[in-house]
ZADREN-537229 format. One record per residue (C-alpha): residue in three letters; x, y, z. Coordinates in steps of 0.05 Angstrom, whole numbers, plus 5000, padded with zeros to 4 digits. Example, Ala and Ser with C-alpha at 12.3 -4.5 7.8 and 13.67 -1.06 7.14 Angstrom:
! residues 2
ALA524649105156
SER527349795143
***
This chain:
! residues 80
MET575669188676
GLU569169068712
THR564468528687
LEU557668758662
ILE551668308669
GLY545668568630
GLY548969248627
VAL549769278702
SER556669258734
GLU558268718785
ALA559169248840
ASP552369558825
ARG549068878823
LYS552068698891
ALA549969368921
LEU542969318894
THR542168598917
ALA544668768986
GLY539969368990
LEU533968948968
ALA535568389017
LEU536768859075
HIS530369239060
GLN526368599060
ARG529468379126
GLY528269059157
ARG520869029137
GLN520268329166
MET523368589231
MET518469179232
ASP512568709223
ALA514968239278
SER516768779328
GLY509769019345
THR510869599393
ASP517469349423
ALA522069959420
GLY528369539422
ARG526269109364
LEU524069719324
ALA530870019336
ASP534069389308
ALA529469429247
LEU531570159238
ASP538869959238
VAL537669449183
LEU533569949142
LEU539170459148
LEU544069929123
ALA539469809063
GLU539570559049
GLU547070559052
ALA547569959005
PHE542970308955
GLY547470918960
VAL553470528936
ALA549970328871
SER549770778810
PRO544471328815
ASP542271138744
LEU540670438769
THR537370628835
ALA532971148800
ARG529470558766
VAL528070178831
ASP522070338876
ASN525370038938
VAL529970628948
ALA524271108961
ILE520270589000
VAL526170449047
MET526371199062
LEU518971179080
ASP520070559124
VAL525770919160
VAL521071499176
TRP515471029196
VAL519870639245
ASP522771279273
LEU515871569291
***
């Protein structure tokens, strides 16, 4: 049986935490990259990992978190 912390499963907590951390790191990389295409590509990779991590968590949980939609916007922004 999976442990629930505050009504959230351990697997969901880990997925959400990873998604939030990766999103933050991807945004930091975006800000530091300027117009360097190689560094923007690295930031895109990290943002896509954040999207993947959010995808592992329960949709009921991710529906309550703004970062999921914002990471999608950041992916589009970097890819322009």
